[in-house]
C-alpha positions in Angstrom: 34.4 -19.8 30.3 32.6 -17.0 30.8 33.3 -14.5 33.1 35.0 -16.9 35.2 31.9 -19.3 35.5 33.0 -23.3 33.8 31.4 -24.2 31.1 27.8 -25.7 31.8 26.8 -23.8 34.8 23.9 -21.5 34.4 22.5 -19.3 37.7 21.1 -22.0 40.1 17.6 -23.1 40.4 17.0 -23.3 43.2 16.6 -20.4 45.4 16.2 -19.7 49.6 16.7 -17.5 52.4 20.0 -19.1 53.5 21.9 -18.7 50.0 20.8 -14.9 49.1 23.2 -13.3 50.6 25.6 -15.7 48.4 24.4 -15.0 45.4 25.4 -15.6 42.9 25.1 -19.4 43.0 25.3 -21.9 39.6 24.4 -25.4 39.1 24.9 -28.0 37.0 22.4 -30.8 36.0 25.0 -33.8 34.9 22.3 -36.2 34.8 23.1 -37.7 37.3 24.0 -35.5 40.0 23.6 -31.2 40.4 26.8 -29.2 41.0 26.9 -26.1 42.5 29.7 -23.9 42.5 30.7 -20.3 42.8 33.2 -17.6 42.6 34.3 -16.8 46.3 33.7 -13.4 47.6 34.1 -11.1 50.9 30.4 -12.5 51.6 31.8 -16.3 51.4 34.6 -15.8 53.8 35.6 -16.2 57.0 38.0 -12.9 58.9 41.0 -14.9 57.9 40.1 -14.6 54.0 39.1 -18.1 53.7 35.8 -19.5 52.8 34.2 -20.1 55.6 33.4 -24.4 56.6 29.4 -23.3 57.2 29.0 -22.1 53.9 31.3 -25.0 52.1 28.4 -27.7 54.3 25.6 -25.3 53.2 26.4 -26.3 50.0 27.4 -29.6 50.2 24.3 -30.4 51.5 22.2 -29.1 48.8 23.8 -30.3 46.1 23.9 -33.5 47.4 20.3 -33.2 49.0 19.1 -32.0 45.1 21.0 -35.1 43.2 19.3 -38.0 45.1 16.0 -35.5 44.3 17.3 -36.2 41.0 18.0 -40.1 41.4 14.5 -40.6 42.8 12.7 -39.1 40.0 14.6 -41.3 37.9 13.6 -44.4 40.1 10.0 -42.6 39.6 8.9 -43.5 43.8 5.5 -42.8 44.2 4.8 -40.3 47.2 8.2 -39.1 47.9 7.1 -34.8 48.8 11.2 -34.3 49.4 14.2 -34.9 51.4 15.2 -34.1 54.3 19.0 -34.5 55.9 19.3 -37.2 58.5 23.1 -36.8 58.6 25.4 -35.0 57.5 29.7 -34.6 58.0 32.3 -32.6 56.0 36.0 -33.2 56.5 37.7 -29.9 55.8 41.5 -30.8 53.6 42.9 -27.5 52.6 41.6 -23.8 52.4 39.6 -22.3 49.7 39.8 -18.7 49.2 38.6 -15.3 47.6 38.8 -15.4 43.8 39.1 -18.8 43.3 36.1 -21.4 41.9 34.5 -23.5 44.4 33.0 -26.4 43.1 30.8 -29.5 45.0 30.6 -32.5 42.8 28.2 -35.0 44.4 28.1 -38.5 43.3 24.7 -40.1 44.9 25.4 -44.0 47.0 21.9 -45.1 47.0 18.7 -44.1 47.2 15.5 -45.8 48.3 12.3 -45.6 49.6 13.3 -44.1 53.1 17.0 -43.4 52.6 19.3 -42.3 50.4 23.4 -41.3 50.5 25.0 -39.3 48.7 29.1 -38.7 49.1 30.9 -35.0 47.3 33.8 -33.5 46.9 34.3 -29.9 47.1 37.2 -28.2 44.8 38.7 -24.6 45.1 40.2 -23.6 41.3 40.2 -28.1 41.2 42.0 -28.2 44.1 40.2 -30.7 46.9 39.2 -28.6 49.8 37.0 -30.6 51.0 34.8 -33.7 51.3 31.3 -34.2 52.7 28.6 -37.6 53.1 24.9 -37.1 53.8 22.4 -39.4 55.1 18.6 -38.4 53.5 15.1 -38.9 55.0 12.1 -39.1 52.5 9.4 -37.3 53.2 6.0 -38.8 52.4 3.3 -37.1 50.3 0.0 -36.9 52.0 
């Protein structure tokens, strides 16, 4: 680990207005999925000092979508310009707290020309704190 960041993680390559306040974010490409992680700080917490569920949901959605996109690139499907989320569910199993390393670990279940399916586990310092499932629709290029 370097500065509390696990080996293999680098600054996250995908920036957006939604995630900018949560920086620094990190990601790791396993070849099969894009893991996303962060060291939980005040910008990530609710009033009780727990990592906010909305942040966990948004980052899980991001990691799962990027992972499905990675799988679609491997399939070399033409005319797909991106993915949009059509279904997302998150089950919160334990709390993540300030100072912990939060990591989203997706597993792509199935990809196709129109729909892709993914699941993820979310860990806080290796303790399972949530699980997520998502369905994505492929956008057809013009």
